[in-house]
C-alpha positions in Angstrom: 45.7 188.1 122.5 43.9 184.8 122.1 45.1 184.6 118.5 48.6 185.4 119.5 48.5 182.8 122.2 47.2 180.2 119.7 49.9 181.0 117.2 52.7 180.8 119.7 51.4 178.4 122.4 50.3 175.5 120.2 53.7 175.1 118.5 55.4 175.2 121.9 53.1 172.5 123.3 53.6 170.4 120.2 57.4 170.7 120.5 57.2 169.7 124.2 55.0 166.7 123.5 57.4 165.6 120.7 60.4 165.9 123.0 58.6 163.9 125.7 57.8 161.2 123.2 61.4 160.9 122.0 62.6 160.8 125.6 60.1 158.1 126.5 61.0 156.0 123.5 64.7 156.2 124.2 64.3 155.5 127.9 62.0 152.5 127.2 64.5 150.6 125.1 66.4 147.9 127.1 70.0 148.6 127.7 72.2 145.6 126.5 75.8 145.4 127.6 78.2 144.2 124.9 78.6 140.4 125.0 81.7 138.4 124.4 81.6 135.5 122.0 81.7 132.0 123.5 84.9 131.3 121.5 87.3 133.6 119.8 87.4 133.3 116.1 90.5 131.6 114.8 93.5 133.7 113.8 96.2 132.7 111.4 99.4 131.8 113.3 101.4 132.0 110.1 102.3 134.8 107.7 100.6 134.9 104.4 98.1 132.1 104.6 95.3 130.4 102.7 92.2 130.1 104.8 90.3 126.9 104.1 87.7 124.5 105.6 88.7 121.0 106.6 86.9 117.9 107.7 88.4 115.2 109.9 88.6 111.7 108.4 90.3 108.4 109.1 93.8 107.6 108.0 92.3 104.8 105.7 89.5 107.3 104.7 86.0 106.5 105.9 85.0 103.0 104.5 81.3 102.5 104.0 80.8 98.8 104.5 78.1 97.1 102.4 76.8 93.6 101.8 77.4 91.4 98.7 74.0 89.8 99.2 70.6 91.2 99.7 68.4 89.7 102.4 67.5 89.9 106.0 70.2 90.5 108.5 70.4 87.6 111.0 73.3 88.8 113.2 75.1 92.1 113.9 78.4 91.3 115.7 79.1 94.9 116.5 75.9 96.5 117.7 75.3 100.2 117.7 76.0 100.6 121.4 79.5 99.3 120.8 80.4 101.8 118.1 83.9 103.0 118.6 85.5 99.7 119.4 88.5 98.6 117.4 88.3 95.6 115.1 90.9 93.6 113.2 90.9 92.9 109.5 88.7 89.8 108.9 86.6 90.2 112.1 82.9 89.5 111.4 80.6 92.6 111.4 77.3 91.2 110.3 75.7 88.2 108.6 72.9 88.2 106.0 70.5 85.2 105.9 72.4 82.3 104.4 70.2 79.3 105.5 69.1 78.6 101.9 72.8 78.5 100.8 73.6 76.1 103.7 70.8 73.8 102.6 72.0 73.9 99.0 75.6 73.1 100.3 74.3 70.0 102.1 72.6 68.8 98.9 75.7 69.4 96.8 77.8 67.5 99.3 75.5 64.5 99.0 75.8 64.7 95.2 79.6 64.7 95.6 79.5 61.6 97.8 77.3 59.8 95.2 79.7 60.7 92.4 82.7 59.6 94.4 81.0 56.3 95.2 80.2 55.7 91.6 83.9 56.3 90.6 85.0 53.9 93.4 82.6 51.3 92.0 84.0 51.7 88.5 87.6 51.5 89.8 86.9 48.4 91.9 85.6 46.5 88.9 85.6 43.6 88.3 83.9 42.3 91.4 85.6 39.1 92.7 82.1 37.6 93.2 81.4 37.9 89.4 84.6 36.2 88.1 83.8 32.5 89.2 80.4 32.7 87.5 81.9 34.0 84.2 84.7 31.4 84.4 82.1 28.6 85.0 80.2 29.8 81.8 83.4 29.4 79.8 84.0 25.9 81.2 80.4 24.9 80.4 80.8 26.3 76.9 84.0 24.3 76.4 82.4 21.1 77.6 79.4 21.7 75.3 81.8 22.3 72.4 83.6 19.1 73.0 80.3 17.2 73.1 79.1 18.8 69.9 82.5 18.1 68.2 82.3 14.4 69.3 78.8 14.1 68.0 79.8 15.6 64.6 82.8 13.2 64.3 80.5 10.2 65.0 78.1 11.6 62.4 80.9 11.8 59.8 81.9 8.2 60.4 78.3 7.1 60.1 77.8 9.0 56.9 80.9 7.3 55.4 79.1 3.9 56.0 75.8 5.3 54.8 74.1 4.8 58.1 73.0 8.5 58.6 71.0 10.9 56.6 72.5 14.1 55.2 70.0 16.2 57.2 71.2 14.8 60.5 74.9 15.4 59.5 74.1 19.0 58.8 72.4 19.4 62.1 75.4 18.0 63.9 77.7 20.5 62.1 75.4 23.4 62.9 75.3 22.4 66.6 79.1 22.3 66.7 79.3 25.8 65.2 76.7 27.1 67.7 78.8 25.6 70.5 81.9 27.4 69.2 80.0 30.7 69.1 78.8 30.2 72.7 82.3 29.5 73.8 83.6 32.6 72.1 80.9 34.7 73.7 81.6 33.3 77.2 85.3 34.0 76.8 84.6 37.5 75.5 82.3 38.2 78.5 85.0 36.9 80.9 87.7 39.1 79.3 85.4 42.1 79.4 84.7 41.5 83.1 88.4 41.0 83.9 89.3 44.2 82.0 87.2 46.2 84.5 85.3 49.5 83.9 85.6 51.3 80.6 88.1 54.2 80.9 85.7 56.8 79.4 83.1 55.8 82.0 85.8 56.6 84.7 86.5 59.9 83.1 82.8 60.8 83.1 82.6 59.9 86.8 85.7 62.0 87.5 84.2 64.9 85.7 81.0 64.6 87.7 83.1 64.7 90.9 85.0 67.8 89.7 81.6 69.5 88.8 80.2 68.7 92.3 83.3 70.0 94.0 83.2 73.2 91.9 79.5 73.7 92.9 80.4 73.2 96.6 83.2 75.7 96.3 80.9 78.2 94.7 78.3 77.8 97.4 80.9 78.0 100.2 82.1 81.3 98.6 78.5 82.6 98.6 78.1 81.6 102.3 81.3 83.4 103.1 80.1 86.5 101.2 77.0 86.5 103.4 79.3 87.1 106.3 80.5 90.7 106.1 84.0 91.1 107.5 86.1 94.1 108.3 88.5 94.8 105.3 91.1 96.6 107.4 92.1 97.2 111.0 90.2 100.2 112.4 87.5 101.6 114.6 83.8 101.1 114.1 82.6 104.7 113.6 78.9 104.1 113.0 76.4 101.2 112.8 73.3 101.7 110.8 71.8 98.2 110.7 69.9 96.0 113.1 69.0 92.3 113.2 65.9 91.6 111.2 66.3 94.5 108.8 66.4 93.9 105.1 69.5 95.2 103.2 69.8 95.6 99.5 72.7 95.7 97.1 73.8 98.4 97.1 72.3 99.5 100.4 70.6 102.8 100.8 73.2 103.9 103.4 76.5 102.4 104.8 75.6 99.5 107.0 78.8 100.0 109.0 81.2 102.9 108.8 84.8 101.8 109.5 88.1 103.7 109.6 91.6 103.6 111.0 91.7 106.6 113.3 95.1 106.0 115.0 96.4 108.8 112.8 93.6 111.4 112.2 93.6 113.1 108.8 92.1 116.4 107.7 90.8 116.8 104.2 91.3 120.5 103.3 89.4 122.2 100.5 91.5 124.9 98.9 89.5 127.3 96.8 90.4 127.4 93.1 91.3 131.1 93.4 93.9 130.2 96.1 95.4 127.3 94.2 98.1 129.4 92.5 99.4 130.4 96.0 99.5 126.9 97.3 102.8 125.0 97.6 103.0 121.3 97.9 104.3 120.4 101.3 103.3 123.7 102.9 102.9 123.9 106.6 99.4 124.2 108.0 97.6 124.8 111.3 94.1 123.9 112.3 91.6 125.1 114.8 88.6 123.1 115.9 85.3 124.8 115.3 84.2 126.5 118.5 87.7 126.7 119.9 89.8 129.4 118.3 92.6 129.0 120.8 93.5 125.4 120.6 96.0 125.1 117.8 96.6 121.8 116.1 99.8 121.3 114.0 99.2 119.5 110.7 101.7 117.5 108.7 101.4 117.4 104.9 100.5 114.0 103.5 99.5 114.3 99.9 97.6 116.3 97.3 94.8 114.7 95.3 95.6 116.4 91.9 92.0 116.6 90.7 90.1 119.7 91.2 86.5 118.9 92.1 83.3 120.9 92.6 83.0 122.1 96.1 80.7 120.2 98.4 78.5 121.9 101.0 79.9 121.1 104.4 77.8 123.3 106.7 74.5 123.4 104.7 74.4 127.2 105.3 72.8 129.2 102.6 75.7 131.6 102.7 78.2 128.9 101.9 79.3 129.1 98.3 79.3 125.8 96.5 79.6 127.1 92.9 83.4 126.9 92.9 85.9 124.1 92.6 88.4 123.1 95.2 91.7 121.2 95.4 91.7 118.7 98.2 94.8 118.4 100.3 95.3 115.7 103.0 97.1 116.6 106.2 97.8 114.5 109.3 97.1 115.7 112.8 100.4 115.3 114.7 98.8 115.8 118.1 97.9 112.3 119.4 95.6 113.5 122.2 93.7 116.0 120.1 90.0 115.9 121.1 88.6 115.6 117.6 86.2 113.2 116.0 85.6 111.9 112.4 83.4 114.2 110.5 84.3 117.3 112.6 84.9 120.5 110.8 88.1 122.5 111.3 89.4 126.0 110.3 92.7 125.4 108.5 95.3 128.0 107.7 97.9 126.9 105.1 101.2 128.7 104.7 101.0 130.3 101.3 103.5 132.0 98.9 103.0 135.8 98.7 101.0 137.0 95.8 104.1 138.8 94.3 106.1 135.6 94.4 103.3 133.7 92.8 103.0 136.4 90.1 106.8 136.3 89.4 106.7 132.6 89.3 103.9 132.6 86.7 105.7 135.3 84.6 108.9 133.3 84.7 107.1 130.4 83.2 
């Protein structure tokens, strides 16, 4: 009896214990009610479509502002807390240290003033104060020549009567010749003085002035390049520089990100496998990530006809970036759309049916 009870009872007890364990395990698990997603996934509002990812950008595309000069930033006219304001083309954004250039400009301006003064001196020649002295030298040389000529004539008369030696006569003749030479030199000096400055000297002075002006212009251009201005009208999207920071050329990151966001654009990446079904000018709809109900109409702008390697947008490991994409630009027609530059969107592009695309390719 004991053996029979052991052969039958033990299996029954084991089965009961097993059932109790399964019941306890099932009852101990927490009961979770089905949850609804915070936002419904986007659904294509069109017929046959191409699903693609898009990213919002400015109408002028996002312009990464850099600096033409490296150096320490002295001023930032649009600080980071004012990002989002609108600026006009030519408005200053920031200024790199230009004190050395301004000091160089002052020195070059002084050099220009000296060159202009030298040219003015040459053009004003002869000085009126110098002419009377030169004319007096000519008159003195003329008087001396008349004296030497008179002495020679007297020596000739005395020689004819034999009252003078030959040596003295020769001296009188040489004295007359010396007086003639002095008169010729005095007259030449007067004519040179009256002629004014030599024209080649004036040309050299003018060339120095032109050189000084060119150096000033070059320095002024470099000073202007130290002031970074907005190239187009647009909004300041981001400011990545502060006064006192050193910037290089090119900088490690955009100093200021600028873009014209009056008409938002969406850059849509169409997978290379979907390119045969894409038609230029096709309609498209977009949905903001996280809001699958708000539909934004898109207007075709252009196609960039160069297929490029796909760039990772989300950084997710599941995102394939080993394909190539065709980038298509669409404009967001809704003026009050709550979107921002850099925001991702789910885009559905109206596509030709596969059969139509196949027939089109076979027709070619």
